[in-house]
C-alpha positions, 0 to 999 in steps of 0.5 A: 497511543495518540491519533497521530501515532495511529496515522503514522502506523497506518501509512507504514502498513499501507505502504508495505502492502502497496509495495508487496502488491506491486511485487505480486503484479510483477510476479503474476505478469511473469507467470501470466496468471490473469486472476492474480494480476487482477487481485494484485492490481486491485490491491495495489490501486486500493492500498496505494490510494489509501497510502497517498490520501493518508500521507496527504491528510496526516503527513509523512511519518517522522523518525523519533 
């Protein structure tokens, strides 16, 4: 596995975690669960930032 393949995998995994965190925020807001909103929000911010920076640094994953 090359360095580029590893970064492509990271972008996909970070992106999926970011999407799931956004869904968690929405679900927590519907149930008004403050602790879940805080943790899902923190996850969304951290993994969203990792996703954006990995895309900027390594590029968007391409289909082979």
